[in-house]
C-alpha positions, 0 to 999 in steps of 0.5 A: 203344456207341461215340460214333461209332456213336451219332453214325452212328445219329443221322445216319442217322435225320436223313437218313431224316426229311429224305428222308421230308419233302422227297423221298419225300413226294408232292405233289399239284399245284395247278391254276390256272384260266385266264382263259378258263375264268373267262369267263362268256358269257350267252345271255340278252340281258337279263343284265348282265355280272359286275362286279368293283368295287374296295374303295374303290368299295364303301366309298365307298358307305358299306358298313362291314362284311359284315353290313350287306350281307346284308338280306332280299331281299323283292322276289326270289321263292324258286325251289327248282327251278332245273335244270341237266342233262346226259346223266348227271345232273340238278342242282336248285338253290334261290336260297334260300341259293344251294344244291343241293337235288337230285342225280339220276343218269339212268343209275341207279335206286332199288330200285323201278327206277322212280325215279332215284337221288338223292344228297341226302336230302329237305329237305336241301341242299348247299354252303351258304356261311357267312362269318366276319369280325372278330367276326361270322359270316354264314350265308347259308342264309336269304339269297335270291339273285338268279340267272341261267342263263348259258353258260361255255365251252359248259357250262350254268351258274347264277350266284347273286349278291347286289347292293349299289347294283346292283353284285355283291359275292358270287357262287356260280357252278355250272358243269355240266361233263361227266358227274358233274362240276360246278365251283363258283366263289366270288367275293367282291368288296370285301365287307369283311374276310373271315377265313374261310368254310365250305362245308357237305357236311352233307346226308349221302348217301341210302340207295340200296339195298334192303338195307343190311347193313354201314352202319357200315363201307360208309358213310364219310368219305374225304379227303386232307389234307396228302397224308395219306389219312384214311378214317373209317367211320360207326362211328367218326364218330358222336361227330364228328371234326376234321381240320386241314390243307390239303385235297387232296380230301374225300368221303363215300361209300355202298356204290356212290355218292360226293359229293366236293369238290376245290379246284383251287388250293392253299387254306389249310384251317383244318379239316374237321369230320366228323360223322353226319347222317341215319345217314350221314357228313357234313362241313363245310369251313372255308377260312381266308384267309391274312390278312383279305381283301376280294376272294376267288376260289376254285374247286372241282371237285365229283363227284356220282355212282357209284364208277367207278374211271376217273372218280375217277382223272381227277377228282383224284389219289388219288380212285380209292382210294375204290373198294373193291378190298381192301388196298393190296397186293392192289389191283392184282390187284383192279383187274385182276379188275374190268377183266377182268370188264368186258371180258368184259361187252363181249362177253357183256352179262349179268354172270351169264354173265360171272361164270361165264366169269370163274370158268372162266378163273380155274380154268384159270389156277389149275389148275397150283396145284390139280393140284400140291396134289391130287398132294401130298395123294394121295401123303400119303394113300398114305404114311399106313400107313407114317407110322402104323407109324413113329409106333407104332414110335417113339412113345417116341422123338420125335427118332427118329420125326422122323428116320424121317419125314424119310427116308420123305418123301425116299424117296417124294419128298413135301413135307409142306407141298406140299398147303398151299402151293399153296392158300396162294398162291391166297389173295391171289386170293380176297381180291382177288376178294371186294371186286370182287364185293361192291362193284362198281357194275357188278353193281348191279341186274344181272340173271342169269336166272329170279328172279335180277334183282340180282346185288348183293343176296342171294337172296330165296329 
């Protein structure tokens, strides 16, 4: 190969690599909270405003390291039933660790159709905070927090905080926004040099269905780290895995529900540790500060709820991909089928009849292909005696047999693959339809008629 050709190939490779890294690679824009969003307005006259102290003010009182700040608060009563509610969700908190200990979806029921769907297993918690400084780690799961209920931009909010000399040095702020959306703010003020902190998504997710047939594949961790999508099902994470890089979002999901976290600003994420807990995927998120910091203010969006395409698309870029709609090439078709099914349901409020109408529409749409396939098959059947005659006559001369067969096809105007090609063209439709019917939460506990009271479950008879 000539030197010029080799040089040209190397140049093409370099241009392709640079384009892939700098031009084609999709960047997810970071969101920066405004000052108005961060303003906390209390509706309790006795509540004091949040105080932000400087490093010098704190250190002047003799605070030398983070560990000296975390002491048992014997005067604070533990409350495991601090509630925030909206029309879609009820969130329960505990001031022991300042964590979530219950998530209940108001519009979805467990298999007994009495209890609401809960997403946190019994005796488990979510979003515990651990702080790492030079030479020490402080796990706050046994720390009792002060707390107060306030209002932020019209949304109900609970603030967990710790005090030193009546000044707040650490806050965990939970804001219950619209539907299944929460906001978590972590504020650390002049606490000492903090190198990193860990947020726990270590509770796993509850089994919400009567029959769990494909746990190993339906239950999974899904995340977007460094603009790269990671999807790890339960079968692959039983021994644990670690993913490094800056996080765009991360989630664990079951067949119909999901728990997700999305930093609202670009954070330097050290790693995500993915593991199994309660026969479910779980993970811990470690956020590293660019340098040891004494003041930290980070904000996260949280989603706890059903796998609804539109909700997840609005929550974070790429999150809608967590909804199971088949392979990438057929996802648009699956999305169209889901839209069509839900649109029919607006006029016909019974998903059983909706599926029948949907099948009828699909039959009309596919009629030209099925009719063409039927015609081709019928012609081939009529030609069969002539084909057998040619095979018998030229059985010792395959080349001549093939020539005569081609003449026969041409005389009768038949394409030998004409019966298979229309069926082949329909295959993407069936591949796209399967995940829509199997994973759509719209069909969960949807009744049809008689004994059929859940279209998402197998027939009990």
